[in-house]
N, C-alpha and C positions, 0 to 999 in steps of 0.2 A: 191455539190455546183453548183448552177445555173449560167449561163453565160448571160450577158446582153449587148446590144448595145443601148446607149443613143444617139439618133440621133438628129443632128441639134441644139444642145444646145449651148448657149454662155458659154464658159468655162473661168473662171477667176481665176488666181493664181498669186498674186503679187510677190511671191518668185521666179517665173519663168519668170516674165514679160509676162505672158500669158493672152491674152484677145482676143479670137476669137471664131467664130462659127465653130463647127466641130462635128464629130461623135466620141464618147468616148466609148470604150468597157471595160467591166470588165469580164475577162475570168480567171477562176480558182483563182479569187480574185485579179488578177493583172491588172493594167491599160495598155491599148494600145490605140492608135488613129487609126481609120480606120473603114471600113464598117463591117457590121454584118456577122458572119459566119453562116453556116447552123444550128448549134446547139444553136444559141443564141436567146434569147427573145429580140425582137426589140421594143423599147419604143420611141414614138415620143416626142421629147423635144423642139420642135419649140416654141420660146418665153419664154423658161425656162432658168434658170441660174444654172450652176454647179460651186460650190466653194469648196475649201478644208474644211474638217470637222472643225467645230468651236471648240475652246479650251477655256474652262471657267476657269478663274483665281481666282474666289471666289465663293464657294458653301459650304453649311453646310449640315450635315446629322443628323437629329433628328427624333424621333418618331413623326408621324406615318410612316415616310419615311424609306425605307430600301434600300440596294444597288440595288436590282432588280428593284424596282419601280423608284428609282432615275435615273438609267441608261436608263430605258425605256422612262421616261419623257424627259431626255436629248437627246436621239436619235431622238425622235419625233420633237424636236426643232432644229435639225441640228448639235448637238454636237457629236463629236466622242471622245473627251477627256475632263474630268472634274477634277478639283483639289478640293479635300475635305479639308476644314480647320481643324485645330487640335482639335477643341472642339467637339469630337465625343462620348460623354458620358464620358468614361475614357480618360483623356487628352493624346494626342499622344506625350508624353514626354519621352518615353522609347522604346527600340527596340522591346520589346515583343508586345506592342500594335500595332506598325507599321506592324510587321510580321503578326499578326492576321488579321488586316484590309486588307492587301494585299492578304492573303490566301482567305478571304471571297470574295474579289472583283474578283479574278480569277475564282471563281465558280459561282457567282451570277450576274455578270455584262455582258451586251452585248457590252459595249464600254470600252475604256481605262479609268480607275479610278486611279488618282494619289493622293498620300498622302502628306499633309503638316504637318510638325512636329511643336511642340511648340518651341518658341524662349526661353522662360523661363519655369521653372518647374511649371506644372499645369496652365500655362499662368497667373501666379500671379504676375509676374514682379519683383520677389525678388532674385531669383537665376537662373543663366543660365541653360538651359537644356543641356544634353550631345550631342551636335550637331554632333560630329564625329561619334558616334555610331548610331545616327538617319540617317545620310547620308549613312552609311554602310547598314542600314536596308532597305533603299529604298526611303526615303523622297526626294522630288525634290525642296522643299522650306521650310522655317520656318516662323512662324507667331504666334502672340498671338491673332489675330483677332477673335472676335470683341472687344478684349481688346488691350491695349497698355502699355508697361512698363512705369510707371510714373516717375521712377528714371532715370534721363538722363545718369548717369554713367553706370548703367546696360544696358541701351539701346545702348550706344556707344560701350561698351565691346561686346555686342551681335553682332553688325554689324562687328566688327573686327574679332571676332571668326568665324562667318558664312563665311566671305570672305576667311578665311583659307581653307575652305572646298568647296569653290565655290558654296555656297548655297544662292540663292536669299532670301532676307528678305522682307516679305510682311507686311508693316506697316499700321495699321488702326489708323490714327492720331486722338487722342481724349485726351484732357486734362480734366481728371475727376474732378479736383479741382473746375472747373467752370461749370461743366455739370452733376454732380452727380444725381441731381433730374430732369434732362431734359428728357422729353419723347416726345417732339415735338419741331420743330424749334421755337426759341425765337423771336416771331413776333406777329403781330396783331391777328392771329388766335388762337395761344396758350393763349394769354391774354384773348381773348373773351371766350375761352373754359374753362379758369381757371385751366390750367394744366402747369406743370413745363417746362421751356424753356431750350433748348439746343442751345446755341449761335454759330454762325459761328466762333467766336474767339476760341472756344474750339478745333475746327479742325485746324484753321489757325496757331495757336501757335505751334502745334505739326508738322504741315507741315514745318514751318520755322525751328523748331528744327531738323527735319530729314535732311533738306537741309544743315544746318550749320554743322551738324556732318559729313555728307558725304563729304562736301567741305574740311573739315579739316583732315579727315581720308583717303580721296581718295578712298572711298568705294562706292558701288552701293546700291540703295534701290528702292523698288517699293512701292508707296503709293496707297492704295486701297480705293475705294468707295468715291472718291472726290465728295463733295456736295456743296461747297461754291465758289462763284465767286472770293473771295479773294484768295482761295487756287489755283484756276486756274492761277491767275496772278502771284502768287509766284512761281509756277512750271514753267510757261513760262519764267520768268526772270532767274530762276536757269538754265534752259536748254540753254538759250542764253549765259550763262557764262561757259558752258561746264561741269556743275556739273552733275554727273551720276545718275540722278533721272528719273524714269518712273512712270506712274500713270494710274489708271483706274477710271472710274465712273461706275455707274450701269444703266441698262435700265430704272429702276424706276426713277432715278434722271434726266434722259434725257427727260422723258415724263410727269412726274407728279409734282405737287406742293403741298404745305401744305394745300391748299384749299380742297384737297381730305379728310382731316381729319374731316371736319365739319360733325356733326352728330355722332362724336366719332367713326369713322370707324376704328376699330382696325386692319383690314386687310391692311390698308394703313400706319400702324405704322411700320416704318423701322429703321434700324440703319446703317448709320446716318439718321436723320429724313429728310423727304421731306422738301425742302425749298421754297423760293419765285421764282416768274417768272424770276426775274433778275438773279438769280443763275442758273436756268435752261437754260436761253439763253447764259450765259457765258460758261456753260458746253458744249453746242452745238458748240459755236465758238471754244472752246478748242479742241473738236474732229476734227473739220474741219481743223484747222491749225496744228494739230498733237501735240499740247501741252499735250492732253490726249491720251495715247497710246492705251488703250484697253477699251472695254465695257464688263462688267461682268454681269452675271445673278443675283448675290447675292442671289441665291436660298437658302431660309431658311424656312424649313417646321415647322409648329407648329400644335399641336393637336387642334381640333375644339373647345373643351371646354376651352382651355387655352385662346383663343381669345374672348370667350363669357363672358367677365368680364368687370369691370370698365376699362376705357382707360389706366389709369396710372398703373394698375396692369397687363395688358396684355403684353406678351412678344413681343419684336420687331421682325419683320421678315415677308417676303413675298416670296412665291414660284415664280420661274421665268424661269425655263428651257424651258417650252413649249411656252412661250410668248415673250421671249427676242428678238428674231430675227424679228418677225413681228412688235413689238413696235419700235425697232431701225429703221427698214426699213421705217415705216410710218413717223417717226420724221425726218430722214435724207432726205427723198424724197421731203419734203416740202421746203428744202432750198439748196439741192444739185441736180444738173441736173441728174447726174448718180451716185447714192449712192453705187453701188455694189463694185467697187474697194475699197472704204473706209470701207465698211462693212467687206470685206475680210481681210483688214489690221488690223482693230481694234478687230475683233472677231476670227481671226485665225492666221495670220502671226505674229503680235506683241506678243500675248500671247505665241506662240510657241518659239519665240526668248528669251523671259524672262525666261520661264521654261525650255528651251533647249530641246524641244520636236519637233521631225521632223513631218512636215505636208506639203505635197506638192502633186500636181497632175502632174505626170510625167510618161513617158513610163517605164514599168518594176517595178513600185512601187505598193505596196499593196493599195487597194482602201480605202481611208479615205476621204469621200466627201459626199455632199448632193445635191439634186436637189430642186430648189426653183421656185415656180410659183408666179411671182409678180402680176398677174392679178386676183388672187383669193381673195375674201373677205369672212370672216367667223366669227361666233360669238363664243367667248370663254366661255365655261361652265365648271366649275371646276369638276363637278361630271361626266363629260364625258372624262376627261383627263387621262393621264397615271400616274400622280403623286398620291401618297397615301394621300397627304395633300391637303387642300382646301383653305388655307389662301392666296388668290390672290386679289390684288386691281382691277383686270381687269374682274371680273365676269360679264358676259352678255355684255361685250364690243365688238364692231365690230373690227376685226383685218384685217390688210392689208397684203396680201401675205402669202403663206403657203409652208411649207416643204412637198414635195411629197414623197421623199424616202431618206434614209441615209444608207451609206455603212461604216462599221467599220472593219478594218483589213481584207478587202476583202469580208466580208459577208454583205448581205442586212439585216440590223437590224431594219429598219422601212420602212413601205410603207403605204401610205394613203388609198390605195385601198384594 
């Protein structure tokens, strides 16, 4: 194991109220603060930012991606922990599937991979999954994402049941009754393109449902992939009343709008769909005032041939591990004077608290961190990336800021050089 001294970096960790320029050493995988020793590789980090490794709260694992390529892609994007949703081929609704996934992750992953279990069996929303045995098998949360139980009784019982085991419920709010045929935001562009609309109301109704159920049952819930301005306002109001709701949005929804779909660009077909500029701006304000707690990658790989079909037949999903941080940095830096403390909160600290995963930069702790250079600009090319999938809306786009290296569990798992 090599030892490193990262010299003169700005080190930010909101969990420690740490924000200062210093020398950080990683010796035998452990963090110390101070000058380099004789056996250390010294790395000049002037002008660079060191933050705790990012924790992704929503990612999916489908072909052609595997655990190895997913972990390599995530490490190159600054992630040291990723949560994989329960739709991993065979649904994660029993202990055997969870054990198999954890065994594979221990062999094939360079970073920490956490498993999300199903809230209902096969995520079909009809019968609750055995949450107690899933917790014993090692899941850290439960969710039917990208589905949602349509039966409110099942949903409420699931929240109560999960709270008994202190399992966070990650809810993807979507009322299928009014969005079944929706493949794009219900607005001028979907009308012009002649494709089915997925209205804001489909999300907002189930956001309100979750808030109402949590208020009455005094349980917690995490709402994932918020895309609507109305949802942001509902969550803001709920938090002001002390209702125990947290929420995330995706890097895609912070940066892009449904205008990207023109030309039937299937790589910009996401779930939920990209919406209008007014929604994007409301999400930005929600992040800034901490109504939105986290920003996820919503990494969802698809086979190339699956995307090369008619728009309404193509699966929704876009990869995001390698681009999320640069996308978020560029968007926040346009309206926040110093975006890095907010990035550290929304992409590391808050996800760690929701998932109850430890992530901090402190003396004596194993190194789970990354080095970021905000001065670098680079062009993203999917065929040069670490992911095995290529369904990105950012192909050939110029990115602002780059991860230089990532440490996971004390080991350097990515370096740009």
